[in-house]
KEDOVEX-86689 format. One line per field, with one value per residue: residue number from 1; residue in three letters; y, z, x of N, C-alpha, C in turn. Coordinates in nm, 4 decimals. Last residue first. Layout:
N
n [NUM,...]
res [ALA,...]
nyy [Y,...]
nzz [Z,...]
nxx [X,...]
cayy [Y,...]
cazz [Z,...]
caxx [X,...]
cyy [Y,...]
czz [Z,...]
cxx [X,...]
END
This chain:
157
n [157,156,155,154,153,152,151,150,149,148,147,146,145,144,143,142,141,140,139,138,137,136,135,134,133,132,131,130,129,128,127,126,125,124,123,122,121,120,119,118,117,116,115,114,113,112,111,110,109,108,107,106,105,104,103,102,101,100,99,98,97,96,95,94,93,92,91,90,89,88,87,86,85,84,83,82,81,80,79,78,77,76,75,74,73,72,71,70,69,68,67,66,65,64,63,62,61,60,59,58,57,56,55,54,53,52,51,50,49,48,47,46,45,44,43,42,41,40,39,38,37,36,35,34,33,32,31,30,29,28,27,26,25,24,23,22,21,20,19,18,17,16,15,14,13,12,11,10,9,8,7,6,5,4,3,2,1]
res [ALA,LEU,HIS,GLU,GLY,LEU,LEU,ALA,PHE,ALA,ALA,GLN,VAL,SER,ARG,THR,ARG,ILE,LEU,ASP,ARG,ASP,GLY,SER,LEU,ALA,LEU,THR,ARG,VAL,THR,ARG,THR,GLY,LEU,GLY,ALA,LEU,GLY,VAL,HIS,VAL,THR,GLY,PRO,ALA,VAL,GLY,ASP,GLN,PRO,SER,PRO,GLY,ALA,VAL,GLY,THR,LEU,GLY,LEU,GLY,TRP,THR,ALA,ARG,CYS,ARG,ASP,ARG,ALA,GLY,GLU,ALA,LEU,GLN,ALA,ALA,VAL,GLU,PRO,HIS,VAL,ALA,GLY,HIS,GLU,ALA,LEU,LEU,ASP,ALA,ASP,VAL,GLY,ALA,LEU,ALA,THR,LYS,LEU,GLU,THR,ALA,TYR,VAL,VAL,LEU,GLY,GLY,ARG,LEU,VAL,ALA,SER,ALA,GLY,PRO,VAL,THR,ALA,LEU,THR,ALA,CYS,VAL,LEU,GLY,ALA,THR,LEU,SER,GLU,ALA,ALA,ALA,VAL,THR,GLU,GLY,ARG,ALA,THR,LEU,ALA,ALA,VAL,LEU,ALA,ALA,ALA,PRO,PRO,GLU,PRO,ALA,MET]
nyy [1.3242,1.5874,1.6954,1.5997,1.7471,2.0143,1.9815,1.8736,2.1179,2.2802,2.1515,2.1636,2.4408,2.4720,2.3338,2.5422,2.7257,2.6472,2.5856,2.8330,2.9939,2.7228,2.6087,2.5576,2.6909,2.6468,2.7307,2.6867,2.6447,2.7154,2.6900,2.6094,2.4322,2.4156,2.3954,2.5848,2.6724,2.7133,2.8550,2.8503,3.0487,3.0454,3.1270,3.1472,3.4419,3.6246,3.9505,4.2109,4.2577,3.9578,3.8629,3.7098,3.5513,3.4318,3.3816,3.3961,3.4202,3.2333,3.0865,2.9169,2.7632,2.6519,2.4489,2.4638,2.8007,3.0590,3.2325,3.3829,3.1858,3.0817,3.3045,3.3852,3.1778,3.2222,3.4751,3.4331,3.2727,3.4327,3.6202,3.4861,3.4568,3.6666,3.8640,4.1135,4.3036,4.3888,4.6320,4.6183,4.3823,4.4684,4.6599,4.5061,4.1741,4.0306,3.9954,3.9396,4.1678,4.3730,4.2376,4.1662,4.3978,4.4982,4.3171,4.1283,3.8559,3.6789,3.5158,3.3191,3.0551,2.7782,2.5152,2.2000,1.9710,1.9339,1.9609,1.7458,1.5726,1.5113,1.7767,2.0261,2.1647,2.1702,2.3299,2.5856,2.6180,2.6391,2.8761,3.1426,3.2204,3.1626,3.3918,3.3929,3.2796,3.1187,2.8720,2.6129,2.2977,2.0983,1.7693,1.4970,1.3143,1.2365,1.4512,1.4850,1.2698,1.3190,1.5276,1.4368,1.2724,1.4576,1.5835,1.3743,1.0685,0.7574,0.5106,0.2234,-0.1321]
nzz [1.5386,1.5270,1.4707,1.2139,1.0978,1.1070,0.9111,0.6899,0.6293,0.5644,0.3413,0.1513,0.1343,0.0047,-0.2188,-0.3400,-0.3731,-0.5262,-0.7656,-0.8491,-0.8983,-0.9374,-0.7211,-0.3996,-0.0580,0.2423,0.5485,0.8916,1.1253,1.4584,1.7304,2.0114,2.1857,2.3846,2.1675,1.9098,1.5950,1.3672,1.0605,0.8109,0.5708,0.3211,0.0173,-0.2550,-0.3372,-0.0586,0.0599,0.0089,-0.0386,-0.2332,-0.5613,-0.8101,-0.8880,-0.5232,-0.2758,0.0176,0.3100,0.5698,0.7468,1.0324,1.1922,1.4968,1.6381,1.7585,1.7039,1.6438,1.4854,1.6420,1.7422,1.5016,1.3648,1.5612,1.5576,1.2826,1.2978,1.4789,1.3221,1.1090,1.2420,1.3399,1.0883,0.7887,0.5871,0.6405,0.8443,1.0647,1.1646,1.0879,1.2055,1.4798,1.4945,1.4593,1.5265,1.4121,1.3860,1.1571,1.0734,1.0878,1.0512,0.7812,0.6304,0.5708,0.3678,0.1831,0.2730,0.4365,0.4741,0.6990,0.7701,0.9468,1.0768,0.9671,1.0855,0.9587,0.6915,0.5746,0.4792,0.1870,0.0960,0.0124,0.2245,0.2194,-0.0113,0.1173,0.3293,0.1602,-0.0099,0.0809,0.0061,0.0372,0.1273,0.3989,0.5978,0.8764,0.9405,1.1789,1.3030,1.5812,1.7065,1.7621,1.6747,1.4339,1.3046,1.2721,1.1297,0.8875,0.7969,0.7484,0.5286,0.3401,0.2904,0.2021,0.0855,0.2408,0.0701,-0.0865,-0.0059]
nxx [0.3849,0.3515,0.5822,0.6342,0.4130,0.5106,0.7172,0.5949,0.4271,0.6409,0.7855,0.5395,0.5756,0.8137,0.7785,0.6069,0.7815,0.9562,0.8015,0.7390,1.0017,1.2353,1.5276,1.6037,1.6110,1.7079,1.5261,1.4708,1.2098,1.1037,0.8893,0.7315,0.4976,0.2927,0.0867,0.2522,0.3690,0.6383,0.7546,1.0070,1.1616,1.3643,1.5183,1.4989,1.6692,1.8426,1.7716,1.7849,1.5254,1.4909,1.6287,1.4032,1.2056,1.1452,1.0457,1.1603,0.9479,0.7283,0.4700,0.3495,0.0892,-0.0267,-0.2825,-0.5213,-0.6832,-0.7788,-0.7021,-0.5317,-0.3386,-0.2343,-0.1510,0.0478,0.2411,0.3437,0.4308,0.6357,0.8088,0.8511,1.0234,1.2246,1.3619,1.2795,1.1648,1.0853,1.3246,1.4483,1.3357,1.0742,0.9859,1.0202,0.8383,0.5874,0.5373,0.2282,-0.0220,-0.1728,-0.2751,-0.0850,0.1595,0.1119,0.0578,0.3092,0.3688,0.1641,0.0602,-0.0784,-0.3648,-0.4399,-0.6790,-0.8343,-0.8836,-0.8854,-1.0507,-1.2745,-1.2436,-1.0922,-1.2505,-1.0498,-0.8333,-0.7923,-0.7140,-0.4445,-0.3991,-0.4850,-0.3209,-0.0907,-0.1457,-0.1528,0.1073,0.3772,0.4908,0.2923,0.0475,-0.0543,-0.2753,-0.3841,-0.5478,-0.6359,-0.7193,-0.7913,-0.6283,-0.7415,-0.7007,-0.4106,-0.4055,-0.5411,-0.4139,-0.1678,-0.2178,-0.2974,-0.0419,0.1306,-0.0314,0.0295,0.2182,0.0614,0.0782]
cayy [1.1593,1.4952,1.7278,1.5657,1.6094,1.9701,2.0138,1.7792,1.9745,2.3153,2.1649,2.0555,2.3842,2.5414,2.2796,2.3924,2.7584,2.7060,2.4585,2.7407,3.0185,2.8329,2.5983,2.5889,2.5824,2.7264,2.6336,2.7689,2.5617,2.7448,2.6254,2.7230,2.4219,2.4049,2.2837,2.5123,2.7195,2.6241,2.8753,2.7907,3.0349,3.0311,3.1336,3.0042,3.3547,3.5164,3.7896,4.1485,4.2986,4.0722,3.8751,3.8138,3.5123,3.4614,3.2543,3.4585,3.3749,3.3702,3.0858,3.0472,2.7495,2.7604,2.4561,2.3887,2.6439,2.9697,3.1331,3.4373,3.2747,3.0093,3.2382,3.4765,3.2025,3.0793,3.4416,3.5063,3.2391,3.2917,3.6776,3.5367,3.3224,3.6366,3.7336,4.0250,4.2790,4.2772,4.6064,4.7505,4.3747,4.3387,4.6676,4.5971,4.2930,4.0526,4.0248,3.8220,4.0620,4.4123,4.3050,4.0625,4.2929,4.5834,4.3242,4.2532,3.8797,3.8142,3.5643,3.4511,3.1051,2.8873,2.6345,2.3203,2.0321,1.8915,2.0887,1.8879,1.5699,1.5004,1.6255,1.9213,2.1514,2.0797,2.2057,2.5415,2.5958,2.5587,2.7253,3.0515,3.2996,3.0696,3.3787,3.5002,3.2645,3.2755,2.9251,2.7428,2.4011,2.1807,1.9085,1.6239,1.3630,1.1337,1.4194,1.5879,1.2602,1.2177,1.5562,1.5515,1.2162,1.3373,1.6619,1.4377,1.2073,0.8794,0.5933,0.3316,0.0078]
cazz [1.5222,1.5555,1.6070,1.2929,1.1020,1.1697,1.0536,0.7478,0.6650,0.6656,0.4556,0.1988,0.1794,0.1430,-0.1186,-0.3171,-0.3048,-0.4045,-0.6805,-0.8109,-0.7880,-0.9732,-0.8322,-0.5341,-0.1520,0.1408,0.4327,0.7912,1.0425,1.3238,1.6553,1.9235,2.0872,2.4433,2.2691,1.9485,1.7340,1.4283,1.1955,0.8613,0.7087,0.3452,0.1503,-0.1897,-0.3665,-0.1741,0.1087,0.0106,0.0704,-0.1606,-0.4121,-0.7703,-0.9223,-0.6523,-0.3950,-0.0960,0.2531,0.5010,0.6304,0.9831,1.0789,1.3654,1.5992,1.8233,1.6365,1.7756,1.4329,1.5619,1.8252,1.6070,1.2982,1.5121,1.6942,1.3565,1.1987,1.5189,1.4561,1.0796,1.1841,1.4324,1.1521,0.9264,0.5793,0.6441,0.7218,1.0133,1.1917,1.0342,1.0625,1.4370,1.5057,1.3610,1.5929,1.4179,1.5115,1.2477,1.0692,1.1129,1.1818,0.9065,0.6938,0.6866,0.4944,0.2004,0.1632,0.4632,0.3669,0.6817,0.7491,0.8542,1.1072,0.9223,1.1299,1.0939,0.7799,0.6199,0.6066,0.2319,0.1583,-0.0874,0.1992,0.3276,-0.0120,0.0061,0.3392,0.2830,-0.0603,0.0937,-0.0397,-0.0257,-0.0047,0.2912,0.4991,0.8336,0.8911,1.1061,1.2546,1.4512,1.7072,1.8068,1.7891,1.5609,1.3243,1.3675,1.2601,0.9469,0.8265,0.8595,0.6519,0.4008,0.3438,0.3235,0.0722,0.2069,0.1979,-0.1046,-0.0082]
caxx [0.4271,0.2261,0.5405,0.7031,0.3875,0.4144,0.7424,0.6720,0.3710,0.5711,0.8449,0.5854,0.4452,0.7812,0.8736,0.5416,0.6354,0.9992,0.8765,0.6612,0.8982,1.1562,1.4109,1.6292,1.5660,1.7576,1.5476,1.5168,1.3057,1.1460,1.0300,0.7496,0.6142,0.4256,0.1277,0.1274,0.3457,0.5296,0.7457,0.8684,1.1569,1.2331,1.5447,1.4801,1.5477,1.8427,1.7628,1.9157,1.5495,1.4028,1.6320,1.4998,1.3238,1.2266,1.0225,1.1644,1.0498,0.7864,0.5626,0.3906,0.2029,-0.0206,-0.1360,-0.4239,-0.6320,-0.8098,-0.7742,-0.6423,-0.4413,-0.2890,-0.2555,-0.0636,0.1702,0.2813,0.3286,0.5316,0.7431,0.7966,0.8743,1.1284,1.3105,1.3439,1.2057,0.9853,1.2714,1.5003,1.4750,1.1280,0.9891,1.0934,0.9367,0.6170,0.5752,0.4175,0.0301,-0.1091,-0.3661,-0.2054,0.1530,0.1828,-0.0500,0.2229,0.4507,0.2180,0.1796,-0.0139,-0.2674,-0.4097,-0.5630,-0.8473,-0.9586,-0.8412,-0.9085,-1.2705,-1.2868,-1.0121,-1.2523,-1.1640,-0.8286,-0.8245,-0.8516,-0.4935,-0.3605,-0.5633,-0.4534,-0.0972,-0.1440,-0.2726,-0.0095,0.2753,0.5359,0.3460,0.1310,-0.0386,-0.1577,-0.4256,-0.4614,-0.6679,-0.6675,-0.8884,-0.5941,-0.7527,-0.8425,-0.4919,-0.3411,-0.5734,-0.5670,-0.1651,-0.1772,-0.3833,-0.1738,0.1470,0.0240,-0.0508,0.1843,0.1367,0.0195]
cyy [1.1261,1.3506,1.6254,1.5706,1.5483,1.8202,1.9996,1.8288,1.8844,2.1803,2.1903,2.0538,2.2554,2.4824,2.3492,2.3217,2.6154,2.6810,2.5110,2.6085,2.9034,2.8733,2.6995,2.5665,2.6452,2.6132,2.7089,2.6910,2.6553,2.6819,2.6910,2.6836,2.5520,2.4197,2.2813,2.4164,2.6435,2.6696,2.7393,2.7731,2.9756,2.9965,3.1363,3.0209,3.1978,3.4655,3.7408,3.9966,4.2406,4.1132,3.9753,3.8061,3.6011,3.5264,3.2887,3.3652,3.4544,3.3335,3.2202,3.0568,2.8775,2.7364,2.5843,2.4253,2.5870,2.8148,3.0454,3.3506,3.3148,3.0783,3.1242,3.4044,3.3076,3.1249,3.3103,3.4977,3.3105,3.2547,3.5325,3.5652,3.3799,3.5437,3.6881,3.8737,4.1720,4.2450,4.5020,4.6972,4.5170,4.3575,4.5704,4.6373,4.3832,4.1700,4.0524,3.8597,3.9552,4.2776,4.3255,4.1142,4.1740,4.4576,4.3916,4.2504,4.0164,3.8479,3.6943,3.4669,3.2370,2.9395,2.7539,2.4365,2.1517,1.9453,2.0540,1.9875,1.6722,1.4993,1.6210,1.7877,2.0628,2.0577,2.1035,2.3874,2.5239,2.5314,2.6256,2.8975,3.2196,3.1195,3.2562,3.4705,3.4014,3.2618,3.0437,2.7812,2.5149,2.2507,1.9707,1.7512,1.4676,1.1931,1.3274,1.5480,1.3821,1.2192,1.4426,1.5585,1.3346,1.2971,1.5643,1.5073,1.2852,0.9935,0.7081,0.4232,0.1251]
czz [1.6779,1.5839,1.6467,1.4621,1.2097,1.1875,1.1602,0.8964,0.7210,0.7308,0.5771,0.3414,0.2304,0.2186,0.0148,-0.2203,-0.2648,-0.3090,-0.5442,-0.7311,-0.7417,-0.8882,-0.8652,-0.6310,-0.2957,0.0232,0.3320,0.6848,0.9135,1.2381,1.5128,1.8545,2.0258,2.3324,2.3281,2.0708,1.7960,1.5527,1.2376,0.9949,0.7595,0.5093,0.2145,-0.0456,-0.3123,-0.2046,-0.0503,0.0725,0.1077,-0.0442,-0.3612,-0.5975,-0.8567,-0.7576,-0.5387,-0.2177,0.1131,0.4426,0.5836,0.8662,1.0475,1.3233,1.4967,1.7853,1.7504,1.7305,1.5377,1.5161,1.7523,1.6827,1.4200,1.4720,1.6404,1.4811,1.2695,1.4259,1.4882,1.2301,1.1490,1.3606,1.2599,1.0077,0.6783,0.6370,0.7330,0.8724,1.0857,1.0666,1.0252,1.2812,1.4705,1.3783,1.4835,1.4512,1.5216,1.3401,1.1614,1.1563,1.2004,1.0491,0.7982,0.7303,0.5956,0.3486,0.1743,0.3826,0.3867,0.5716,0.7142,0.8264,1.0266,0.9800,1.0940,1.1520,0.9112,0.7264,0.6661,0.3746,0.2237,-0.0317,0.0810,0.2787,0.0994,-0.0185,0.2265,0.2984,0.0353,0.0451,-0.0389,-0.0459,-0.0489,0.1767,0.4237,0.7313,0.8545,1.0359,1.1876,1.4156,1.5562,1.8162,1.8509,1.6760,1.4475,1.4146,1.3209,1.1026,0.9225,0.9041,0.7765,0.5208,0.3986,0.3909,0.2062,0.1946,0.1494,0.0360,-0.0029]
cxx [0.4411,0.2582,0.4124,0.6844,0.4955,0.4023,0.6289,0.7077,0.4537,0.4687,0.7483,0.6799,0.4752,0.6472,0.8408,0.6442,0.5741,0.8836,0.9285,0.6931,0.7963,1.0479,1.3167,1.5203,1.6062,1.7059,1.6012,1.5689,1.3268,1.2475,1.0070,0.8844,0.6053,0.5363,0.2548,0.1616,0.2273,0.5028,0.6241,0.8524,1.0119,1.2486,1.3956,1.5168,1.5753,1.6948,1.7548,1.8954,1.7063,1.4853,1.5223,1.5063,1.4454,1.1324,1.1026,1.1689,1.0644,0.9249,0.6044,0.4937,0.2328,0.1088,-0.1403,-0.2784,-0.5387,-0.7827,-0.8371,-0.7392,-0.5266,-0.3821,-0.3041,-0.1598,0.0372,0.1902,0.2545,0.4131,0.6290,0.7406,0.7925,1.0159,1.1991,1.2907,1.3043,1.0263,1.1555,1.4370,1.5362,1.2901,1.0697,1.1065,1.0710,0.7863,0.6596,0.4472,0.1793,-0.0277,-0.2960,-0.3093,-0.0075,0.1629,0.0033,0.1060,0.3571,0.2679,0.2504,0.0897,-0.2079,-0.3243,-0.5736,-0.6946,-0.9560,-0.9368,-0.8559,-1.1432,-1.3096,-1.1063,-1.1718,-1.1661,-0.9747,-0.8547,-0.9023,-0.6509,-0.4322,-0.5133,-0.5282,-0.2289,-0.1430,-0.2535,-0.1277,0.1406,0.4357,0.3781,0.1662,0.0687,-0.1569,-0.2651,-0.4806,-0.5483,-0.6987,-0.8355,-0.6801,-0.7124,-0.8356,-0.6409,-0.3969,-0.5138,-0.6057,-0.3058,-0.1803,-0.3551,-0.2654,0.0201,0.0495,0.0124,0.0990,0.1195,0.0884]
END
């Protein structure tokens, strides 16, 4: 029997645990939530998401510290952590995912394309994984979603 795709495995694990997830997404612009929503039964675990593509929306919608953004820019590990916390809090989810990065093709604020930070918040957990991805915009965004699913999956295992 083939292994379940990551989104289906996450929905199954969250359902079994009676837990929920939400995401605050910058470079993926809703792709995490959209991918989870393709799985039958996702409505039991997917609380919602915040698309915070514009930098000021990271503060306005997800509660990211404006001083942090002013000092370090939008692509920073702490921004990903605060996005995760904001998604969890504002959507009242068990788990929050936060994604920020540069999909390319050009650098953003001196940060190279493929630089991605994925945050996870929940149940006494606050962690960030930093990635250096290669490929075009679509591939970087897809791999960012996969990394977010992997990070949450590791904490559900």
